[in-house]
N, C-alpha and C positions, 0 to 999 in steps of 0.2 A: 375137885380140885381144880382149880385154873390157871392159866399160865401165870399171873400174877403171883398166886400163892406158889405156885414152884419158884419162879425168880424171889420172891422174899425167903423163900429157904436156903438158896444160892446165896443172898446176901448175909444172912446169918452164918455159914458156914464161911464165909470171904468177907471178913470187915471190911477189908481196903476198897470194896464196890462201892458205886451207886444204886439206887434202886434202876433207873433208868439203861446203867450197862449191864445188870443183871437179865434185864428185861429181854437187851440185843441178844445178851448172852443164851437165855433160852430158845429165842426167836431164831437164833443161827443152828441149835441143835434139832428142833424140828426139820426147817428147811432140811438141812442134812439127811436127816430121816427120811423126808418125801421125796427128796432127789434119789437117793438110794433104791428106796419103793420101786420111783419111775424109770431108773437106768437097769437096774438090776433084777428088780422081781422082788427083792427080800432085801430086808436088813436087819442084823443079826447081834443081839447084845448078851454075852455071857452072864449068865446066874439071872439075867431077868427074861429074855423070851425071844421070840422072831415073827416080825411080821413079813408078810407075805402076799404077794398079789395070786390071784385064780381066776380062771377064765368062768364064765358060766353061760351056759349055751340059753337058747332061746326058746322059750316054752309058751306052754298054754297055761291059762290061769283063770280065775274068775273076780269081779269085781267085788269085793265083798259088801259092798252097799247096796248095788243094785242085784247082784248073782249074778251079771251078764257075763257070758265069754270073753277074757281079753287075752291079747298076746303081751309076752313079756319077751322083752327084746334081750340079746345078748350082752352082755358088762364083765368090766374087769371089777372086781372087788378088793379089797382090803382084809386079811385076815391074821389074827393076831393068835400065837401060840406060847402061853406063857412057860417057863425053863419050869425044872421041878423044885426045882430052891421056890421061884416067887410062888408058885402051886403051894409048897408047904408053907410057906410062911402068910399066905391068905389063910389056908385053913386052919393056923395055928391061933389066929385072931379071933376067930369066932368061938 
């Protein structure tokens, strides 16, 4: 699903908005999520899940193509943990 698909669903649920307005709304929501993760290190949505940052330490690894040793630098990554309700809904569909 792309951002335009989500905006289209917003437009279907709210007939008074144009597609351009719906795209602005979806973009604003995504920006708020990104800002929350950047500032607080987490963004939580009840019955959906939690986005949070995690610090990964530097480590040694291998280049999979050449098998030469390589250093993997320390970095921050974003993790998503789905809520029990979302997990149950996804498992129910399969």
